N, C-alpha and C positions, 0 to 999 in steps of 0.2 A: 318357154314352151318346147323350143327344138331340143334343149337338154333333156327335158322330161321324156320327149319321144325317143330319143337315144337311149335313155336309161331303161325304159320299159321294153324296148326292142331287145336290148342286150340281155335283159332278165329273161326273156323268152329263149334266147340262145343257151342260157344257163340251165334253165329248168326243163328244156325240152328232153333230154339234153343233147347238145350239138357239140361233141368235143373236138370237131375238126374246125369249128368257127370260134366258139367262146373263148378259148385262151388268148386270141388276139385282142379280145375286147375287154378282158377281165379288169385290167387297171383303169380303163376308161370307165367301166361300170362303177368301180369303187370310188373313183374321183368324183364322178357326178353325183352319185348317192350321197357323198359326205358334204358336197359343196352346195347342193341344191337348197338346203335351209338357210345358210347365211345369205344366199341370194334372195330368197324370200324377204329376209329381214331388211336387207338394203332396199328392196323394193317398197317396203312399208316405210322406211326412212325417207325415201323419196317422195312418197305420198304426204308426209307430215312435216318433217322438218328440214329435209335437205333440198336444196334447189336442182343439183345435178349430181350425177356419179363422179366421184373422185377417188382415185387410187389412194391418195393421201388420207382421205377421210374414212374410207370403206375397207381398206386392206386388212385392218385388224381382225376383221369378221372372217376373212378368207384365208389368212396365213396360217392358224392352228390346224384346220382340216387339210390344208395343202401339205404342211410338213409331215402330219401324221400318214397320210396316203403315200407321200413320196417315200418314206421310209419302207413302207409295204411294197412300193414299186421297185425300189432297189433290191429288196430281199427276194422278190419274185424274179428279177433279172439275173441275179447271181445263182439262183436254184437251177439245178441241171434240167434240161427241158423236159425229160421223160418224167422226172419227179413232179415237177410243177404241174404239168398237164394232167397226170394221174391224180394228183392231190386235189386239183380243182373239182372233181367229181367224186372223190373218195377221200375224205379228210382223215381217215385212219391209215392211209397208205404211208410207206416208209417212215415209221415211227422212231427209227434209230437216226434218221437224218437230222442234224442240228438246224439246217436250213427250213426244213419242213416243220420242225418244232417251233422255229421262231415265226413262221407264217401262221401256225395254229394258235400262237399267242397274239399276234398282230391282228388277225381278222376279227375275233370277238371284240378286241379293243376297239376297232373301227365301228363295229355295229353298236356297241354300248355308247360310244361317243356321239354317234349320229342320233341315237334316241335321245341322249341328254339334250342334244342341240334342239330337237323337236320341242321339248318342255321349255327350254331356256327361251328360244325364240318366240314360241307361243305366248309366254308371259311378257316378254319385252314388246312384242307387238300389241298386245292387249293394253299395256301401259301407254303406248305412243297413241293409240286410237283414243284412249280416255282422256289423255292430257291435252291433245292437239285437236281432236275430232271436232270439238265445239266451234273451231275457227271457220269450219266449212259453212256453217249456218250464218256466218257473218259475211260470206261471199256469194254462195249460190242461192238461187230462189227456188230452185226444184227440191221438193221435199225428200227425194230419195238421195239426191246429191249431199243435201245437208245433213242427212242422218247417216251418212257413210255406211249404208247397209252392206253394199257390195264388198267393202273392206273388211267388215266383220266376217262376212261369209268366207271370203278369201283366207282370212286368217285361220278360221277353223278347218279349212281344207288342209292346212299343215298337219293337223292332228289326224284327220281322216286319212292322209296318205300314210301315216305312220301305221295306223290301224289296219289299213288295206294290206300294207306290206307284211305285217305280223301274221295276219290271218292267211294271206297267201302262202306265205313260207312255212307256217307250222301246221296248217290244217288242210287248206284246199288242195296243196300239191302232193298230198298223200293220194289223191285220186288222179289218174293219168288224164282224165277227160277235162280236169280243171286246168290243165297247162294251156289249153285253147280258150277257156272261158276267161281266164285271169287277164290276158292282154286285152280282151274286149272291155272289161271292167276298167282297166287302166285307161284305155282309150276315151271312155266316156268320162272319166275323172279328169284327164288332161284337157278335154274340151271344155269342161266346166270351170276349171281353174282359168283357163284362158279367157273364157266368157267374162268371168267375174272381174278379172283384170283389165279387160277391154272396156267394161261398163263403169269401172270406178274412176271418177275424176279425182284430181290432186285434193287432198283434204286440207291442206294448208297451201293454197296457191301463193306463189311467190311473185305475183305480177304487182308487186308494191310500187306505188308511185314515190318519187323522191320527195314531193311535197307532203306525202302523208307522213314520211319518216321524220321530215324537218319540223312539222307541226305537232306530232304525236304528244310531245311532252308539255306543250303550252296550250293545247286545244281547249282544255277547261277555262282559261283565261280570256280565250278570243270568242269562244262560242257563244256566251251570254249576249254579245253584240250583234252577232250574225244569226243566231238561231231563228228568230222570227222570219228573217228574209230567206234563209234556207229552207225553212219548213214551208213557206208559201210556195217557193218554187218546186219543192219535192211534191206537194200536193197537187200542183198543176199537172206535172208529169204523170201522176197516178190517177188522179180524178178526172181530168180533162183529156190528156193524151193517152191515157190507159197503157201505159208502157209496160204494166205487169202482163198484158196478153202475150208478151213474147216469152214463150216457154224456156228459152235459153238465157233469159235475163240474168245478169249478175251484177254485183255493186259496182263494177267498172263502167258498165252501161249507164247506170244512175249518175255516176260521177260525171261522166262526159255530158249527159243531158242537162244536169243541174248547173254544172260549171264550177265545182268545188273539188274537194279531195275525198278520199276514202274515209279518212279518220273523222272528218266533219259529219259525213253522212251517217256514219255508224253511231256516232255520239248523239246526233239529233234524234234519230229513231229511238236509242235507248232512253234518252232523257224524256222525250215527249210521249212515248208509247210503252216503255218499259218492255220492250221486244228486240230480238235480233233481226236482221236483215231478212232472213228466210220467212220469219213468222210475219213479219210486217207485209211483205209481198203477197204471201198466201191469204192474208186477211181480205185484201182487195180481190183476189181471184175468188174467194168464197162468197164475197158479196155479189160478184158477177155470176157465179153459180147460181145462187138464190135467184136472181133476176131472170137469167136465161132459162131455168128450169120451170119457173112459174109461167113463162110465155111459151115454152115449147116443152111440155111435159112428156111428149113422145120421144125426145132425143135419147139416143143410146149414151151409155157412159162414155164411150170413145168419142161421140160428137160433143158431149158436154166437156170432156177434158180439153178437146181441141179448142173449142169456142172460148174457153175461160182462162187459157193461158197455161194449164197444167201440162208438163211434159209427157205424161201418160195417165193411163187409167189408175196405175198403181200409185202415182203421185197424188191424183184426185183422192183416192180412197184414204191414203195417209193423211192428207190435209183435213178431210171431213172428219176422220176419227180423232185427230189431234184436237180439233176444236170442239166437237160435240160428243165425243165418246161413242158414236154410232157408226154403223157401216153405211155405205151409201144407200142401199135399199132401205134401211131403217130410217134414214134421213129423208128419203122420199116419201115414205109412208107417213112420216110425222108431218110433212108439209102438206100433204093431201088431207090429213085428219084436221089440221089447223084450218085449211080452206073450208072444209065441210061444216066444222063446228065453230068457225069464227074465233 
C-alpha cells in the first residue's frame, strides 16, 4: 500500500509537470512501477502455498525487474544533469546524445516489460487460486472465506491498475484538468486494493498440526475403526453444543472440541456427507436459519445472519443461494407460500 501511494504521488509530480521536484523521484518511480506486480504475485503465493516471505524463495521474482531498472538508474546517473532533467519532460531533446539515446531505448523497454508482467502474473495468480483455492473450504466455515472471492477481486485489480495507467497516460492527461482527477482515481483504487487485501484470509492456512501430517498417509486404514466414534462426537458438537453458531469457526476449533486431528475430521465429513468442511458447517447454519425465521419472520437479514452463525449478510446470501439457488428474499417468500398452502 505504501509503495502504491508513493508511486501515484510521484506520477503526479511527473504529469503536473513539476520539473524542480520530479527528477529526484524518477528512478524511485520506475523502480516501484516495475516491482509492484512481482510483489502482488508474492502476496498471492503467501495466500496459497508459501508460509512466509523468504528472499531465497521469492527473490527470483524481484531480481529481473531490479536488474533492468538498475541499468536505467546507472544510465540516468551518468547522463549530464541538464540533459537528463530536460529529457524527462521532452523525450525528443538532445537527439545526438548517446546517453539520451540509450535512455530512449531503456524506458519503453521497461514499460513493455511491466505490461508483460501484468499478463504473466495475472495468469500465474489465477492458476494459484484455482489450484489451491479449494483448500480454503476445508478450513474456513464462512462462505466468503471459503470461496476466496476477495482474492479473485484483488487479482483482477492487477489488470485494472494496468488499464488505469494506460488510459491515464494516453488519453486523460491530454486534458489538463485530468491531472488533478487522476490522483483521485488512483487514491480510490489504492484504498480498494488495500481493503481487498485486508479482507482476504489465507487461502491455504499453514496451521497444520504435526499429528495431521503424521497420520495423513494412513488415515484411510485407521478411520474405519474410529469413524463412528468421531462422527458421534462431531454431531454432539454441532447438534447439541451448536458450535456452528460461532461465525469465526474453523476446522481447528472443531479439532480441539472433538479431540482428534484435522485429517480425521476432513475425512469423516467427506466420507459420511460427501461435503467439504465449509459446506458441512453451513448446512447446520441453514437449518438454524429455517428454524429462527419460522419463529421470528420479522427479523432482518442482519439479525438472521448474527443469530445463525453467518459472518455477514453476504455469507448468508451466498449460503442460501448455494443450497437453494434462490435469493434470501425469494427463499423467504417460498417459506411463506409453503406455510400458507401447506
